[in-house]
PAMIBA-547823 format. One record per residue (C-alpha): residue in one letter; residue number from 1; z, y, x. Coordinates in steps of 0.1 Angstrom, whole numbers. Layout:
<rs>
{'a'; NUM; {Z; Y; X}}
...
</rs>
This chain:
<rs>
{'x'; 1; {332; 94; 422}}
{'x'; 2; {299; 108; 408}}
{'x'; 3; {300; 140; 428}}
{'x'; 4; {274; 128; 453}}
{'x'; 5; {256; 103; 430}}
{'x'; 6; {223; 115; 416}}
{'x'; 7; {233; 108; 380}}
{'x'; 8; {209; 133; 364}}
{'x'; 9; {180; 120; 384}}
{'x'; 10; {188; 85; 373}}
{'x'; 11; {188; 96; 336}}
{'x'; 12; {155; 113; 341}}
{'x'; 13; {136; 88; 361}}
{'x'; 14; {150; 55; 348}}
{'x'; 15; {132; 57; 315}}
{'x'; 16; {100; 70; 332}}
{'x'; 17; {99; 40; 356}}
{'x'; 18; {108; 18; 326}}
{'x'; 19; {78; 32; 307}}
{'x'; 20; {55; 25; 335}}
{'x'; 21; {69; -10; 338}}
{'x'; 22; {64; -16; 301}}
{'x'; 23; {28; -6; 305}}
{'x'; 24; {21; -29; 334}}
{'x'; 25; {44; -58; 328}}
{'x'; 26; {43; -59; 290}}
{'x'; 27; {8; -50; 281}}
{'x'; 28; {-10; -60; 250}}
{'x'; 29; {-9; -98; 257}}
{'x'; 30; {29; -98; 254}}
{'x'; 31; {42; -73; 228}}
{'x'; 32; {76; -90; 226}}
{'x'; 33; {82; -84; 263}}
{'x'; 34; {71; -48; 258}}
{'x'; 35; {97; -43; 230}}
{'x'; 36; {124; -60; 250}}
{'x'; 37; {118; -40; 281}}
{'x'; 38; {117; -8; 261}}
{'x'; 39; {150; -16; 245}}
{'x'; 40; {166; -26; 278}}
{'x'; 41; {155; 6; 296}}
{'x'; 42; {164; 29; 267}}
{'x'; 43; {198; 13; 263}}
{'x'; 44; {204; 15; 301}}
{'x'; 45; {195; 52; 301}}
{'x'; 46; {219; 59; 273}}
{'x'; 47; {247; 40; 291}}
{'x'; 48; {240; 58; 323}}
{'x'; 49; {241; 92; 305}}
{'x'; 50; {276; 85; 290}}
{'x'; 51; {295; 95; 322}}
{'x'; 52; {279; 130; 317}}
{'x'; 53; {303; 132; 287}}
{'x'; 54; {333; 112; 300}}
{'x'; 55; {334; 129; 334}}
{'x'; 56; {325; 164; 322}}
{'x'; 57; {350; 191; 332}}
{'x'; 58; {358; 210; 300}}
{'x'; 59; {376; 238; 318}}
{'x'; 60; {347; 254; 336}}
{'x'; 61; {314; 271; 328}}
{'x'; 62; {300; 261; 362}}
{'x'; 63; {270; 237; 365}}
{'x'; 64; {281; 201; 370}}
{'x'; 65; {264; 170; 384}}
{'x'; 66; {243; 194; 405}}
{'x'; 67; {215; 181; 426}}
{'x'; 68; {195; 204; 450}}
{'x'; 69; {166; 193; 472}}
{'x'; 70; {137; 213; 486}}
{'x'; 71; {105; 207; 468}}
{'x'; 72; {78; 233; 476}}
{'x'; 73; {94; 253; 504}}
{'x'; 74; {66; 278; 508}}
{'x'; 75; {74; 293; 473}}
{'x'; 76; {112; 285; 474}}
{'x'; 77; {107; 259; 446}}
{'x'; 78; {135; 233; 445}}
{'x'; 79; {143; 201; 428}}
{'x'; 80; {174; 216; 413}}
{'x'; 81; {193; 198; 385}}
{'x'; 82; {226; 205; 367}}
{'x'; 83; {243; 206; 333}}
{'x'; 84; {268; 227; 315}}
{'x'; 85; {284; 226; 280}}
{'x'; 86; {251; 236; 263}}
{'x'; 87; {227; 212; 280}}
{'x'; 88; {249; 181; 283}}
{'x'; 89; {252; 173; 246}}
{'x'; 90; {215; 177; 241}}
{'x'; 91; {208; 152; 269}}
{'x'; 92; {231; 126; 251}}
{'x'; 93; {213; 133; 218}}
{'x'; 94; {180; 126; 236}}
{'x'; 95; {191; 93; 252}}
{'x'; 96; {207; 80; 219}}
{'x'; 97; {178; 90; 198}}
{'x'; 98; {153; 71; 220}}
{'x'; 99; {173; 39; 216}}
{'x'; 100; {172; 43; 178}}
{'x'; 101; {134; 51; 179}}
{'x'; 102; {127; 20; 199}}
{'x'; 103; {147; -1; 174}}
{'x'; 104; {130; 15; 145}}
{'x'; 105; {96; 6; 158}}
{'x'; 106; {105; -30; 165}}
{'x'; 107; {86; -46; 136}}
{'x'; 108; {66; -16; 123}}
{'x'; 109; {43; -10; 154}}
{'x'; 110; {20; -40; 158}}
{'x'; 111; {-10; -24; 176}}
{'x'; 112; {-8; -11; 212}}
{'x'; 113; {30; -19; 213}}
{'x'; 114; {33; -14; 251}}
{'x'; 115; {16; 20; 250}}
{'x'; 116; {38; 31; 221}}
{'x'; 117; {71; 21; 238}}
{'x'; 118; {60; 35; 271}}
{'x'; 119; {51; 69; 256}}
{'x'; 120; {86; 72; 242}}
{'x'; 121; {104; 61; 274}}
{'x'; 122; {83; 85; 295}}
{'x'; 123; {89; 113; 270}}
{'x'; 124; {126; 107; 271}}
{'x'; 125; {128; 112; 308}}
{'x'; 126; {107; 144; 306}}
{'x'; 127; {129; 158; 277}}
{'x'; 128; {161; 151; 297}}
{'x'; 129; {144; 169; 326}}
{'x'; 130; {139; 200; 304}}
{'x'; 131; {176; 202; 297}}
{'x'; 132; {187; 194; 332}}
{'x'; 133; {163; 216; 353}}
{'x'; 134; {178; 246; 370}}
{'x'; 135; {146; 256; 388}}
{'x'; 136; {122; 273; 365}}
{'x'; 137; {91; 256; 380}}
{'x'; 138; {107; 222; 375}}
{'x'; 139; {116; 233; 340}}
{'x'; 140; {81; 243; 332}}
{'x'; 141; {66; 211; 346}}
{'x'; 142; {89; 190; 323}}
{'x'; 143; {83; 214; 294}}
{'x'; 144; {46; 210; 295}}
{'x'; 145; {45; 173; 306}}
{'x'; 146; {64; 161; 275}}
{'x'; 147; {36; 174; 253}}
{'x'; 148; {13; 147; 266}}
{'x'; 149; {31; 116; 254}}
{'x'; 150; {39; 132; 220}}
{'x'; 151; {2; 142; 217}}
{'x'; 152; {-7; 105; 223}}
{'x'; 153; {19; 92; 199}}
{'x'; 154; {6; 113; 170}}
{'x'; 155; {-30; 109; 180}}
{'x'; 156; {-30; 71; 184}}
{'x'; 157; {-4; 60; 158}}
{'x'; 158; {-6; 88; 133}}
{'x'; 159; {-20; 92; 98}}
{'x'; 160; {-56; 99; 87}}
{'x'; 161; {-55; 136; 98}}
{'x'; 162; {-39; 129; 131}}
{'x'; 163; {-66; 144; 153}}
{'x'; 164; {-63; 177; 135}}
{'x'; 165; {-25; 176; 137}}
{'x'; 166; {-24; 167; 174}}
{'x'; 167; {-48; 194; 184}}
{'x'; 168; {-29; 220; 164}}
{'x'; 169; {4; 209; 178}}
{'x'; 170; {-9; 210; 214}}
{'x'; 171; {-27; 243; 211}}
{'x'; 172; {3; 261; 195}}
{'x'; 173; {29; 248; 220}}
{'x'; 174; {6; 252; 250}}
{'x'; 175; {-4; 288; 240}}
{'x'; 176; {33; 298; 238}}
{'x'; 177; {41; 283; 271}}
{'x'; 178; {15; 304; 290}}
{'x'; 179; {35; 335; 282}}
{'x'; 180; {66; 320; 295}}
{'x'; 181; {49; 311; 328}}
{'x'; 182; {38; 347; 332}}
{'x'; 183; {74; 359; 328}}
{'x'; 184; {87; 333; 353}}
{'x'; 185; {61; 343; 379}}
{'x'; 186; {69; 380; 374}}
{'x'; 187; {107; 374; 379}}
{'x'; 188; {98; 353; 410}}
{'x'; 189; {81; 384; 425}}
{'x'; 190; {113; 404; 420}}
{'x'; 191; {138; 378; 432}}
{'x'; 192; {118; 356; 456}}
{'x'; 193; {133; 326; 438}}
{'x'; 194; {125; 304; 409}}
{'x'; 195; {161; 295; 403}}
{'x'; 196; {172; 300; 367}}
{'x'; 197; {207; 310; 378}}
{'x'; 198; {192; 335; 402}}
{'x'; 199; {172; 350; 373}}
{'x'; 200; {205; 354; 355}}
{'x'; 201; {216; 379; 382}}
{'x'; 202; {184; 400; 381}}
{'x'; 203; {186; 437; 373}}
{'x'; 204; {156; 447; 353}}
{'x'; 205; {145; 480; 336}}
{'x'; 206; {146; 481; 298}}
{'x'; 207; {108; 479; 296}}
{'x'; 208; {107; 449; 319}}
{'x'; 209; {134; 432; 298}}
{'x'; 210; {115; 438; 266}}
{'x'; 211; {82; 424; 280}}
{'x'; 212; {100; 393; 295}}
{'x'; 213; {120; 388; 262}}
{'x'; 214; {88; 389; 241}}
{'x'; 215; {71; 364; 265}}
{'x'; 216; {100; 340; 261}}
{'x'; 217; {101; 347; 223}}
{'x'; 218; {65; 335; 219}}
{'x'; 219; {72; 303; 238}}
{'x'; 220; {105; 294; 221}}
{'x'; 221; {96; 306; 186}}
{'x'; 222; {66; 283; 185}}
{'x'; 223; {88; 254; 197}}
{'x'; 224; {117; 259; 172}}
{'x'; 225; {94; 268; 152}}
{'x'; 226; {102; 302; 136}}
{'x'; 227; {82; 318; 108}}
{'x'; 228; {53; 327; 110}}
{'x'; 229; {43; 303; 139}}
{'x'; 230; {57; 273; 121}}
{'x'; 231; {26; 259; 105}}
{'x'; 232; {19; 232; 131}}
{'x'; 233; {52; 214; 124}}
{'x'; 234; {46; 201; 88}}
{'x'; 235; {11; 188; 98}}
{'x'; 236; {26; 171; 129}}
{'x'; 237; {54; 155; 110}}
{'x'; 238; {32; 142; 81}}
{'x'; 239; {7; 126; 105}}
{'x'; 240; {32; 113; 131}}
{'x'; 241; {46; 78; 130}}
{'x'; 242; {83; 76; 121}}
{'x'; 243; {94; 76; 157}}
{'x'; 244; {73; 107; 165}}
{'x'; 245; {89; 125; 136}}
{'x'; 246; {124; 116; 147}}
{'x'; 247; {119; 129; 182}}
{'x'; 248; {101; 160; 171}}
{'x'; 249; {129; 169; 147}}
{'x'; 250; {159; 157; 167}}
{'x'; 251; {150; 168; 202}}
{'x'; 252; {118; 189; 206}}
{'x'; 253; {127; 216; 181}}
{'x'; 254; {160; 220; 200}}
{'x'; 255; {142; 230; 231}}
{'x'; 256; {133; 264; 216}}
{'x'; 257; {169; 271; 208}}
{'x'; 258; {180; 259; 242}}
{'x'; 259; {154; 282; 258}}
{'x'; 260; {169; 312; 241}}
{'x'; 261; {204; 303; 254}}
{'x'; 262; {192; 295; 289}}
{'x'; 263; {167; 322; 294}}
{'x'; 264; {164; 350; 268}}
{'x'; 265; {200; 359; 262}}
{'x'; 266; {214; 358; 298}}
{'x'; 267; {183; 372; 316}}
{'x'; 268; {174; 400; 291}}
{'x'; 269; {206; 410; 273}}
{'x'; 270; {195; 446; 268}}
{'x'; 271; {162; 436; 252}}
{'x'; 272; {180; 410; 231}}
{'x'; 273; {202; 438; 219}}
{'x'; 274; {173; 460; 211}}
{'x'; 275; {153; 433; 193}}
{'x'; 276; {181; 414; 177}}
{'x'; 277; {170; 428; 143}}
{'x'; 278; {136; 411; 147}}
{'x'; 279; {151; 377; 154}}
{'x'; 280; {176; 380; 126}}
{'x'; 281; {149; 390; 101}}
{'x'; 282; {127; 361; 112}}
{'x'; 283; {156; 337; 109}}
{'x'; 284; {165; 349; 74}}
{'x'; 285; {129; 345; 63}}
{'x'; 286; {130; 310; 76}}
{'x'; 287; {163; 302; 59}}
{'x'; 288; {152; 315; 25}}
{'x'; 289; {114; 316; 22}}
{'x'; 290; {108; 282; 39}}
{'x'; 291; {136; 268; 17}}
{'x'; 292; {116; 277; -14}}
{'x'; 293; {84; 263; 3}}
{'x'; 294; {103; 230; 7}}
{'x'; 295; {112; 230; -30}}
{'x'; 296; {75; 229; -38}}
{'x'; 297; {67; 198; -17}}
{'x'; 298; {56; 165; -32}}
{'x'; 299; {55; 146; 2}}
{'x'; 300; {89; 136; 14}}
{'x'; 301; {80; 141; 51}}
{'x'; 302; {67; 176; 44}}
{'x'; 303; {98; 185; 25}}
{'x'; 304; {121; 174; 54}}
{'x'; 305; {98; 192; 78}}
{'x'; 306; {102; 225; 60}}
{'x'; 307; {139; 218; 56}}
{'x'; 308; {140; 215; 94}}
{'x'; 309; {124; 250; 98}}
{'x'; 310; {150; 264; 74}}
{'x'; 311; {179; 248; 92}}
{'x'; 312; {167; 260; 126}}
{'x'; 313; {167; 295; 112}}
{'x'; 314; {204; 291; 111}}
{'x'; 315; {204; 283; 148}}
{'x'; 316; {185; 315; 158}}
{'x'; 317; {206; 336; 134}}
{'x'; 318; {238; 324; 150}}
{'x'; 319; {225; 332; 185}}
{'x'; 320; {215; 368; 178}}
{'x'; 321; {244; 380; 157}}
{'x'; 322; {264; 389; 188}}
{'x'; 323; {252; 424; 192}}
{'x'; 324; {258; 434; 156}}
{'x'; 325; {293; 420; 158}}
{'x'; 326; {299; 441; 189}}
{'x'; 327; {285; 472; 172}}
{'x'; 328; {309; 467; 143}}
{'x'; 329; {341; 457; 161}}
{'x'; 330; {337; 469; 197}}
{'x'; 331; {342; 434; 210}}
{'x'; 332; {322; 402; 213}}
{'x'; 333; {351; 381; 199}}
{'x'; 334; {331; 367; 170}}
{'x'; 335; {299; 362; 190}}
{'x'; 336; {311; 330; 206}}
{'x'; 337; {316; 315; 171}}
{'x'; 338; {280; 322; 161}}
{'x'; 339; {266; 307; 193}}
{'x'; 340; {289; 277; 191}}
{'x'; 341; {279; 273; 154}}
{'x'; 342; {242; 274; 164}}
{'x'; 343; {248; 246; 190}}
{'x'; 344; {268; 225; 165}}
{'x'; 345; {239; 230; 140}}
{'x'; 346; {214; 218; 166}}
{'x'; 347; {233; 186; 173}}
{'x'; 348; {240; 180; 136}}
{'x'; 349; {204; 186; 127}}
{'x'; 350; {194; 161; 154}}
{'x'; 351; {215; 135; 136}}
{'x'; 352; {206; 144; 100}}
{'x'; 353; {169; 151; 103}}
{'x'; 354; {164; 121; 125}}
{'x'; 355; {182; 100; 99}}
{'x'; 356; {162; 114; 70}}
{'x'; 357; {129; 107; 87}}
{'x'; 358; {141; 72; 95}}
{'x'; 359; {149; 67; 58}}
{'x'; 360; {114; 79; 48}}
{'x'; 361; {101; 54; 73}}
{'x'; 362; {121; 25; 58}}
{'x'; 363; {106; 33; 24}}
{'x'; 364; {71; 39; 37}}
{'x'; 365; {71; 5; 55}}
{'x'; 366; {77; -12; 21}}
{'x'; 367; {56; 9; -3}}
{'x'; 368; {32; 27; 21}}
{'x'; 369; {35; 60; 4}}
{'x'; 370; {55; 92; 12}}
{'x'; 371; {49; 108; -22}}
{'x'; 372; {80; 114; -42}}
{'x'; 373; {62; 104; -74}}
{'x'; 374; {56; 69; -60}}
{'x'; 375; {93; 61; -62}}
{'x'; 376; {122; 62; -87}}
{'x'; 377; {152; 41; -91}}
{'x'; 378; {153; 30; -55}}
{'x'; 379; {191; 28; -57}}
{'x'; 380; {188; -1; -82}}
{'x'; 381; {169; -23; -57}}
{'x'; 382; {182; -10; -24}}
{'x'; 383; {219; 0; -29}}
{'x'; 384; {229; -1; 7}}
{'x'; 385; {199; 20; 17}}
{'x'; 386; {205; 44; -11}}
{'x'; 387; {241; 49; 1}}
{'x'; 388; {230; 59; 36}}
{'x'; 389; {201; 81; 23}}
{'x'; 390; {223; 100; -1}}
{'x'; 391; {250; 105; 26}}
{'x'; 392; {223; 121; 49}}
{'x'; 393; {210; 141; 20}}
{'x'; 394; {245; 155; 14}}
{'x'; 395; {248; 163; 51}}
{'x'; 396; {214; 181; 49}}
{'x'; 397; {228; 202; 20}}
{'x'; 398; {259; 211; 41}}
{'x'; 399; {286; 191; 22}}
{'x'; 400; {321; 196; 37}}
{'x'; 401; {331; 166; 57}}
{'x'; 402; {296; 161; 71}}
{'x'; 403; {282; 176; 103}}
{'x'; 404; {258; 198; 83}}
{'x'; 405; {287; 219; 70}}
{'x'; 406; {304; 227; 104}}
{'x'; 407; {276; 246; 121}}
{'x'; 408; {264; 265; 90}}
{'x'; 409; {300; 275; 81}}
{'x'; 410; {306; 288; 117}}
{'x'; 411; {273; 308; 116}}
{'x'; 412; {280; 323; 81}}
{'x'; 413; {316; 332; 92}}
{'x'; 414; {301; 349; 122}}
{'x'; 415; {275; 366; 101}}
{'x'; 416; {303; 381; 78}}
{'x'; 417; {316; 399; 109}}
{'x'; 418; {282; 413; 116}}
{'x'; 419; {270; 423; 82}}
{'x'; 420; {280; 410; 47}}
{'x'; 421; {245; 410; 33}}
{'x'; 422; {231; 390; 63}}
{'x'; 423; {259; 365; 55}}
{'x'; 424; {250; 365; 18}}
{'x'; 425; {213; 359; 24}}
{'x'; 426; {221; 332; 49}}
{'x'; 427; {245; 315; 25}}
{'x'; 428; {216; 312; -1}}
{'x'; 429; {204; 282; 20}}
{'x'; 430; {234; 263; 6}}
{'x'; 431; {219; 267; -29}}
{'x'; 432; {183; 264; -20}}
{'x'; 433; {190; 234; 3}}
{'x'; 434; {209; 217; -25}}
{'x'; 435; {180; 224; -49}}
{'x'; 436; {152; 208; -29}}
{'x'; 437; {173; 180; -14}}
{'x'; 438; {191; 169; -46}}
{'x'; 439; {158; 172; -66}}
{'x'; 440; {142; 148; -41}}
{'x'; 441; {172; 124; -43}}
{'x'; 442; {172; 124; -81}}
{'x'; 443; {135; 116; -83}}
{'x'; 444; {134; 90; -56}}
{'x'; 445; {167; 71; -58}}
{'x'; 446; {180; 74; -94}}
{'x'; 447; {168; 68; -129}}
{'x'; 448; {150; 36; -139}}
{'x'; 449; {126; 17; -117}}
{'x'; 450; {92; 30; -127}}
{'x'; 451; {68; 7; -108}}
{'x'; 452; {64; -28; -94}}
{'x'; 453; {63; -16; -58}}
{'x'; 454; {98; -2; -61}}
{'x'; 455; {110; -33; -80}}
{'x'; 456; {98; -55; -51}}
{'x'; 457; {116; -35; -24}}
{'x'; 458; {142; -54; -4}}
{'x'; 459; {174; -38; 9}}
{'x'; 460; {180; -30; 46}}
{'x'; 461; {177; -57; 72}}
{'x'; 462; {203; -60; 100}}
{'x'; 463; {183; -38; 124}}
{'x'; 464; {178; -10; 99}}
{'x'; 465; {214; -12; 88}}
{'x'; 466; {226; -8; 124}}
{'x'; 467; {204; 22; 131}}
{'x'; 468; {215; 41; 100}}
{'x'; 469; {251; 31; 105}}
{'x'; 470; {252; 47; 139}}
{'x'; 471; {238; 79; 126}}
{'x'; 472; {261; 78; 96}}
{'x'; 473; {292; 75; 118}}
{'x'; 474; {280; 104; 140}}
{'x'; 475; {274; 126; 110}}
{'x'; 476; {308; 119; 96}}
{'x'; 477; {326; 121; 130}}
{'x'; 478; {311; 156; 138}}
{'x'; 479; {318; 167; 102}}
{'x'; 480; {355; 156; 102}}
{'x'; 481; {364; 162; 139}}
{'x'; 482; {341; 186; 157}}
{'x'; 483; {367; 196; 183}}
{'x'; 484; {354; 173; 211}}
{'x'; 485; {320; 190; 209}}
{'x'; 486; {335; 225; 206}}
{'x'; 487; {358; 218; 236}}
{'x'; 488; {327; 210; 257}}
{'x'; 489; {308; 241; 244}}
{'x'; 490; {335; 267; 247}}
{'x'; 491; {337; 276; 284}}
{'x'; 492; {299; 278; 287}}
{'x'; 493; {295; 299; 256}}
{'x'; 494; {323; 323; 267}}
{'x'; 495; {304; 327; 300}}
{'x'; 496; {272; 334; 281}}
{'x'; 497; {289; 360; 260}}
{'x'; 498; {300; 377; 293}}
{'x'; 499; {263; 379; 302}}
{'x'; 500; {256; 396; 269}}
{'x'; 501; {283; 422; 276}}
{'x'; 502; {264; 433; 307}}
{'x'; 503; {230; 448; 299}}
{'x'; 504; {218; 441; 335}}
{'x'; 505; {198; 473; 336}}
</rs>
């Protein structure tokens, strides 16, 4: 029924049109209308995206819901959209997160409400475009355009150092993207096409693959972000409003991981094989060193930001273990588990980190401080809130039964097949993560109430309870029953592993 229906276009352009409508119809004179329109359009977008899941064919790795129209014929650039098992879950994560961000800002944002809501709606459409684009020029346009609304969100509604944070965020991410553009243009000169799937079929020399791989590495490593190009993220998170932090952590960081799966691994498998040691090393540094950096933080947002970098290290580790597994066993049998574990970790991190930033936002709205030392005994005055917050903290640690455990367990299991010591170092994150997360939980939520601000805090209202309930259900569902997601991922990941087995020289 949806074979000829432009479903992906609707998911991309509905929130963008909604954002423009919020700007013009809502405006500053009627903030209530702006909020209502934003909620309607974000909810509609989420509902429209659900058929991507329900009608998805779980038996094939082929692109689905494909749309193909000529765009710039002179350069063979097309408006080409489609999803597979890797991109479809990320689109659903995007549409759901935007609804929650709109709800989270309902009472908190009082100035320039229309602009705030419009920025997130437009950003939602652009982020979906990144995951759905099958033409590299279209991908690049969406990839760059989404920086603008996030730049405005941090710059207009951020903290006292927001100008510094926005400029640093923009320069880092834009700098990385320039190298990706050079690689895309070079591959166009070889294939006379900007189609991403056409790039997958290219035969390149080893030197060409290495240079293209390094160009992509710079772009995607900045976005994830990997050590040592991670320093923009803590600044951006600390200065961003709660909604900006949620979208940064839940969606934007995933685009770097998605880029490795869509571009680096299938287009440059020989270079990926040659340089896998570099990615594994950088991933392990992120997992361990950044974990210790998180342990030293006194600002809750900064702690969660560094925690995100550490957890995303697991994602890149799972992606690049394949070649070591092949070298040890002569087959890529365990490689699929590592890549699937990386994807599960990305989706889980979207739920958990988004929830943790929302929890910090709930406390900040009441006390106007993110410092751990400003709290203590919150569980005594906000028992429902503390229940949710501790659940998300346990998921961040990787407690069995929560989504945080599944991806990390799969990646560690895959790492054992590659090299025991890699698995051992990666598993240290379970100890380090428990240390910084439980240390924060102890100081913020337990003990006696130490100041009047905490004593005066009121527990969750209905809106906040609903937002956190949705995320809690998803964290537990993915932790207890990950099969629905793994069934979606498996054919696409098996196809990706087949690309890795062919060096394409």
